[in-house]
C-alpha positions in Angstrom: 93.9 -130.1 -185.5 93.0 -132.3 -188.4 90.5 -134.6 -186.7 87.4 -134.0 -184.7 86.4 -137.2 -182.8 83.1 -138.4 -181.5 82.5 -136.1 -178.6 81.1 -135.9 -175.2 78.3 -136.0 -172.9 74.7 -136.9 -172.3 72.3 -134.6 -170.5 69.3 -135.3 -168.4 67.2 -138.3 -169.4 64.2 -140.1 -167.9 63.6 -143.8 -168.0 60.7 -143.7 -165.6 58.1 -142.1 -167.8 56.2 -143.6 -170.8 56.6 -141.6 -174.0 53.7 -140.4 -176.0 52.8 -143.2 -178.6 52.1 -140.4 -181.1 55.5 -138.9 -180.8 57.5 -138.8 -184.0 61.2 -138.9 -184.5 62.7 -136.4 -186.9 66.1 -136.6 -188.7 67.9 -133.3 -188.1 69.2 -131.8 -191.3 71.2 -128.7 -192.5 67.9 -126.8 -192.4 67.1 -127.6 -188.8 70.5 -128.1 -187.0 70.6 -124.5 -185.6 67.3 -125.0 -183.9 68.5 -128.4 -182.6 71.6 -126.7 -181.2 69.5 -124.4 -179.1 67.8 -127.3 -177.6 71.1 -128.8 -176.6 72.3 -125.5 -175.2 69.2 -125.3 -173.0 69.6 -128.9 -171.9 73.2 -128.4 -170.8 72.8 -125.0 -169.1 73.9 -126.5 -165.7 76.3 -129.1 -167.1 79.6 -129.1 -165.2 81.8 -130.0 -168.3 80.2 -127.2 -170.3 80.9 -124.8 -167.4 84.6 -125.9 -167.3 85.0 -125.5 -171.1 83.7 -121.9 -171.1 84.1 -120.5 -167.6 87.1 -118.4 -168.7 84.7 -116.2 -170.8 83.3 -113.7 -168.4 80.9 -111.9 -170.7 77.6 -113.8 -170.7 76.7 -113.0 -174.2 80.1 -114.0 -175.6 80.0 -117.2 -173.6 76.5 -117.9 -174.9 77.7 -117.4 -178.5 80.6 -119.7 -178.0 78.6 -122.5 -176.4 75.9 -122.3 -179.1 78.6 -122.4 -181.8 80.0 -125.6 -180.3 76.7 -127.4 -180.4 76.0 -126.2 -183.9 79.5 -127.6 -184.9 78.8 -130.9 -183.3 75.5 -131.3 -185.2 76.8 -130.0 -188.5 79.9 -132.1 -188.5 78.1 -135.3 -187.7 75.5 -134.7 -190.4 78.4 -133.9 -192.8 80.3 -137.1 -191.9 77.5 -139.6 -191.9 76.3 -139.5 -188.3 72.7 -139.5 -187.4 71.1 -136.6 -185.5 67.5 -137.2 -184.3 65.0 -135.0 -182.5 61.5 -134.7 -181.3 59.6 -131.5 -181.6 57.7 -129.6 -178.9 54.7 -129.9 -181.3 55.2 -133.3 -182.9 52.4 -132.6 -185.4 54.4 -129.8 -187.0 56.3 -130.5 -190.2 60.0 -130.6 -190.3 60.2 -127.3 -192.1 57.3 -125.5 -190.6 59.3 -123.5 -188.1 62.9 -124.1 -188.9 63.5 -120.6 -190.3 61.8 -119.0 -187.4 63.7 -121.0 -184.8 67.0 -120.2 -186.4 66.3 -116.5 -185.8 65.1 -116.8 -182.2 66.6 -118.0 -178.9 64.0 -120.7 -178.5 64.3 -124.1 -180.1 61.2 -125.9 -181.4 62.8 -129.2 -180.5 62.0 -130.9 -177.2 64.9 -133.4 -177.3 67.9 -133.8 -179.5 70.4 -136.7 -179.9 73.6 -137.1 -181.9 74.8 -140.6 -182.8 78.0 -141.8 -184.5 77.7 -145.1 -186.4 80.5 -147.7 -186.5 81.6 -146.5 -190.0 81.6 -142.8 -189.2 84.2 -140.9 -191.2 86.7 -139.8 -188.5 89.6 -138.1 -190.4 88.5 -134.6 -191.3 90.3 -132.2 -193.6 90.6 -128.6 -192.6 87.8 -127.7 -195.1 85.4 -130.0 -193.3 86.3 -128.4 -189.9 85.7 -124.9 -191.3 82.4 -126.0 -193.0 81.3 -127.4 -189.7 81.9 -124.2 -187.8 84.9 -125.2 -185.6 86.9 -122.2 -186.8 84.2 -120.0 -185.3 84.2 -122.0 -182.1 87.9 -121.5 -181.7 87.5 -117.7 -182.4 84.7 -117.2 -180.0 86.3 -119.3 -177.3 89.7 -117.7 -177.4 93.0 -119.3 -176.8 92.1 -120.7 -173.4 88.9 -122.2 -174.9 90.8 -123.6 -177.9 93.1 -125.5 -175.5 90.2 -126.8 -173.4 88.1 -128.0 -176.3 90.5 -129.0 -179.1 93.5 -130.2 -177.0 92.1 -131.4 -173.7 88.6 -132.6 -174.5 88.9 -134.1 -177.9 92.2 -135.8 -177.2 90.8 -137.4 -174.0 87.7 -138.6 -175.8 89.4 -140.0 -178.7 92.1 -141.8 -176.7 89.6 -143.1 -174.1 87.2 -144.6 -176.7 90.0 -146.4 -178.5 91.5 -147.6 -175.3 88.2 -148.9 -173.9 86.7 -150.5 -177.0 89.7 -151.6 -179.0 88.5 -153.6 -182.1 85.0 -153.6 -180.8 84.8 -149.9 -181.9 84.1 -151.3 -185.4 80.7 -152.6 -184.2 79.7 -149.9 -181.9 77.2 -147.0 -182.1 78.2 -144.0 -180.0 75.7 -141.8 -178.3 77.5 -138.4 -178.6 74.9 -136.1 -177.1 71.3 -136.4 -175.9 69.6 -133.5 -174.2 66.0 -132.5 -173.3 64.8 -129.0 -173.2 64.3 -127.9 -169.6 60.6 -127.4 -170.1 60.1 -130.8 -171.7 61.7 -133.1 -169.2 59.9 -135.9 -167.5 57.8 -136.7 -170.6 59.9 -139.6 -171.9 61.4 -137.9 -175.0 64.9 -139.0 -174.4 63.8 -142.6 -173.7 61.8 -142.5 -177.0 64.9 -141.5 -179.0 67.2 -144.0 -177.3 64.7 -146.9 -177.8 64.2 -145.8 -181.4 67.9 -146.2 -182.1 68.0 -149.6 -180.3 65.1 -150.9 -182.4 66.0 -149.6 -185.8 69.8 -149.4 -185.9 71.6 -151.2 -183.0 69.8 -154.3 -181.8 69.0 -155.8 -185.2 72.7 -155.7 -186.1 73.8 -156.9 -182.6 76.0 -153.8 -182.1 77.3 -152.3 -178.9 76.4 -148.8 -177.7 79.0 -146.4 -176.1 78.5 -143.1 -174.3 80.3 -140.6 -172.1 78.0 -139.0 -169.5 78.9 -135.7 -167.8 76.2 -136.2 -165.1 77.0 -138.9 -162.6 73.4 -138.9 -161.5 72.5 -140.4 -164.9 74.4 -143.6 -164.3 71.5 -145.5 -162.7 69.2 -144.3 -165.4 71.4 -145.5 -168.2 71.8 -148.9 -166.4 68.0 -149.3 -166.9 68.7 -149.2 -170.7 71.3 -152.0 -170.3 74.5 -149.8 -170.0 77.4 -150.8 -167.7 79.7 -148.3 -166.1 83.2 -149.0 -167.3 85.4 -146.2 -166.0 85.7 -142.4 -165.6 87.9 -139.8 -167.3 88.8 -136.2 -166.5 89.2 -133.2 -168.7 91.7 -130.7 -167.4 95.0 -128.9 -168.0 97.7 -131.5 -167.3 100.2 -128.7 -166.6 98.0 -127.5 -163.6 98.4 -128.7 -160.0 95.3 -130.8 -160.2 95.8 -134.3 -158.6 93.9 -137.5 -159.3 93.8 -140.5 -157.0 92.9 -143.9 -158.3 90.4 -145.5 -155.9 89.7 -148.8 -157.6 90.2 -150.5 -160.9 87.8 -148.2 -162.8 87.2 -145.0 -160.9 89.3 -142.2 -159.6 88.7 -139.0 -157.7 90.1 -135.5 -157.7 91.8 -134.6 -154.4 92.1 -130.9 -155.1 90.1 -128.7 -157.4 86.4 -128.0 -158.1 84.2 -129.8 -160.7 83.1 -127.4 -163.4 85.8 -124.8 -162.4 89.1 -126.4 -163.1 88.2 -129.8 -164.5 85.4 -131.8 -166.1 84.4 -135.4 -165.5 82.9 -138.0 -167.8 81.6 -141.5 -167.0 82.2 -144.1 -169.7 79.4 -146.6 -170.2 78.9 -149.5 -172.7 75.7 -151.4 -173.5 76.4 -155.0 -174.4 75.1 -157.1 -177.3 71.9 -159.1 -177.4 69.8 -156.0 -176.7 72.0 -155.2 -173.7 71.3 -158.5 -172.0 74.8 -159.8 -172.6 77.4 -158.0 -170.4 80.1 -156.5 -172.5 83.5 -158.3 -172.6 86.2 -156.6 -174.6 86.9 -158.3 -177.9 83.8 -160.6 -177.9 81.6 -158.6 -180.3 84.5 -158.3 -182.7 85.0 -162.0 -182.7 81.2 -162.7 -183.1 80.9 -160.4 -186.2 84.1 -161.7 -187.8 83.2 -165.3 -187.2 79.8 -164.8 -189.0 81.3 -162.9 -191.9 
């Protein structure tokens, strides 16, 4: 595979708590991405899509290594290609380099919350050297042939095709929230809300851009709606050669009539936040027209 697309899901967030006004936002770098990956691994420990991608690996330690390698690759590849990775630390007064070396050698992250964002101008086409540098070769090796099919064929193809199909030309003026996850012990403190609002304030709203996300937790839909997101549709990640059957139940949603979530398929809810700080409902093609009329 010569291209790694903007990838999946968003973990538990909280829109009901007020974040600490002293909380600082840190840009994750090559020096700190491994610690940030451990935060995401912890945040998605019960995620159904994550379980589907790796449930064929029976050895716990091997599965742990494969999962961590994937989060490391997500972070590294987005840093490498011009994405923006942000985090808040468990001790926000610590410096960005104070514990990065220690965290990389332990199983505990010093980040409380981590997010990965893809800008409208993200470099999409990757050469094989970029894939290797990002760690995807290691992901494939640790995940085995079955994992390779799930991640590189099923997941990435679904995500790439869905985003292009949903957004169309509006993709050129859209930030994508690739991942956001809060450490289990840090939930309910407003860290995720702080990171999301930081992006809205400094990168998205001042340019009148859209925001796109794919959430693997249906329970998060009402929370994201409080940020101005609309639910657009859902998609499923599964082996199309299997006997899994989908039934369309309305214009946007579908359901699986056989199979078990997290065992033989994964599910993602597609959401878009409109322009004008999310106050204007998104209508396909309008933001493209607005930006091109003003250029």
